[in-house]
N, C-alpha and C positions, 0 to 999 in steps of 0.2 A: 536404625542407617544400614544400608546394604555396603559391606566394604569388600565384597568379592563380586565383582560384574559379570554378565553373560559374555562380554567381550572376553575376560579374563580365561572363563571356562572354555570358552571355543579356542582360544589359543593354546593352552594347556593340552585340551583336545588333540588339536592338531599337530603340537609337537611330539605327543605320544605314539599318534598314527604315522608319523614320519620315521619314528624311532623303531616301530616295531616292523616297518617296511625295511629299514635297513639290517635289521636283525633276520627278519626271512630270507632277503636276498644272500647273507653272509650264510646263512644255514644252507640251503641250495650250493652256495659255491663249497663248502666244506664236505657236502657230499659228492661233488664232483672232485674233491682233492682231500680225500679224507685223513690224510697224512699230514697235511700242511699245518704245522705249528703256527706260523703267523694267522691265518685264516681262524685257526680253532682260538688263539689269544682275542683277535678281534670280534668272533661269536660272543664270546664270554663277556667281553667288555659291552658290546652291543645287548647283549640279553639283561643285564644289570642296568644298563641306561633304559631301555625300554620297560622294565618293570617300575624302575623309579618314578618315570614320567605316567606311567600308566595309574601307578596308583596317586601321585599327585594332581592328576586329572580328574580321578575319582574324587580325592576329598575336596578340590574345589569345588565340584559339582554338589558334593551333597551339602559343603557347607553354604553355596550358592542358594541352593534350594530351601534350608532353614531358614536361612535370612529372608529370602522372598516371602515365606511362610508367617514367619512374625511380623514382617511389615504389613501384611495384608491382613493378619489379626489386628494389629495395632491401628490401622488405617479405619477396619470396620467399628470399632470402639470409639475413635476420635469422631467417624461420621454420626454414630450413635449418640454421641454426647451434644454433637452441635446439629441436631435433627431439627430443632427451631430455627435455627439461622438459616440452614438450607432452605425450608420452606419459605421463609422470610424473603430470601434472597430470590428465588424461583417466582415468589408473587409479585415483587417489585420489579425484577428484573423483564418480565413479562408484561406489566403495566407500562413501565418505561421504553420498551420494544414498540409496541402498539402506538404509543403518542410519536415517537419517533416517526415511524413508518406513514401515520397520518398525516405528520407534517411535511414529509416528504413527498407523498401523494398530492398535497394541497399545492404544493410549490411547484411540483411539475406541471399541473393543470395551468396555474398561473403563467408559468415561463412558457408555457405552448401559447397561451391568451396573448401574450408581450408579443412574442415573434410573428403570431397573427397581424395583430395590429400593426406590427412596423412593416409586415410585408404590403398591408393592405394601405399603410399611409406612403409608401415609396409609388405603389401603383397611383395612386391619387396625385403624386408629385409629378409623376412622367407623364400622364394625361394630360395635366393643364402646362405643362412647359410643352408639350408638342403642340398643344391648341395654340399657345402664344407666338411658338416659333412659324406655326403655319400662318399667323395674322403679319407676321415681319416684324414681330417684337422680341429682339432679343434681350439680353441682359446689362446692355449698355444704358437704359434709361430706368425711370421709376417702376415700371412694369413691363414683364418679358419674360422668356424662357430659355432653355436650354440644356444641353447634353455635354457630359465630358466624361473621362474615363472613370471617376468616381461616382456617376450618376446623372441625376436630373437637378435640376435647379428652376426655381420661380421666384420672381420678384412682383407682390402686389403692393403698388404703391410705396415703395420704399422697403416694405417686410421683406425677410427673405425666407424661403423655403427649402433646403435640400434632402435629396436621399439619405434614408438611414442606415440601411442595410440591416437585417434581421439579427445578425451574428454580430454586428459590432453594439447594436442595443443591448442583446444578452449579455456578451461580455461585460458591457459597462454597469451593467447591473450587476453581475457576479463579482466585479472588482470592487465595487461601493461597497458591497457588503462583506466580502473578503477583507478588504482594507480596515473595516472597522471592528471586526470580530475576531480577527487571527492575530496571534501574537506577534510583534516585531522582531528580528525580521522573518520573513516567511515567504519560500521560493514560491508558493502558489500566486500571492500578491504580483510578485516581480513578473510572474509568466502571464499573467490575465493582464497587467498593466503593458508589458512592453511587446510581448510576442505573437496576441492574439487577436490583433486589428481592432481594438475595441474602440467605440465611439468617445470623444473628445468635447465635451461642450465648448470650451475655451478655446479650439481651434476651428472650429466652425463658424460659418458667417450667420447661422441664425440660431445658434446658442441652444442647440434642441435637448432637450433633457436637463438643462440647468438648473431647473428649478424644482428638481424634486429634493423631497424632506430629507434632512438630516438622517443618517442611520446610527442609532446611537452606539456608541463605542465601548467595547470592554476594556478597562484600566488593568493594564498588566503593571507585577512589579518592574521597575527598571534594571535592565541588566548591566551590572558592573561592567567596567573596563577589563579586559583583559590583566592590565597592569595590577589594578587594585585588588581585583579577585586573587592573582597569587600572592600578593604581598599579605593578604588577609587583613 
């Protein structure tokens, strides 16, 4: 355990240097006024102070260096004794990191494909909406098309199709996974739910993505209310 830190040594040496500067200044002053008793007494006191602080700084540095050396030797012995554990940690962590990065790579490719399909879907919806509008069919009947600020919409014999928005689809999927896998409460879930313009199947006329399979949730221990936790 190191009881003298590098900061302690630095502070002591700084104090010693300041005291030495004061001693030198008084020494020069006394040379200019060699018969000044006051300056002489100040120089004597300053010399003693500078010597004491210099000795203290030297002692602290030597003690700090001894403690650092002892800790280094102790650390080397501990690492040697734990060599098998260190090797096992390196092996397991390298493998786990590889699996994580492989999964992230696969997820990244899947999300890119998800957005491509969402973009393609929106193109198809827009094309057919324009065709039906061109035929004089708006959304007032069983079949027709239309456009609004939110995108394009198509009705085919009563079945509704609306633009999805690639970003909204991406956030919807991310929110479903985050909500199921992260502990509650979690700020990330809230951000995805309320601040990112996610697609909400229940609020759409076509219910797009409402049939996605359920994400298996992680069950975390229930967080006790603050009052109960404080009462033990």
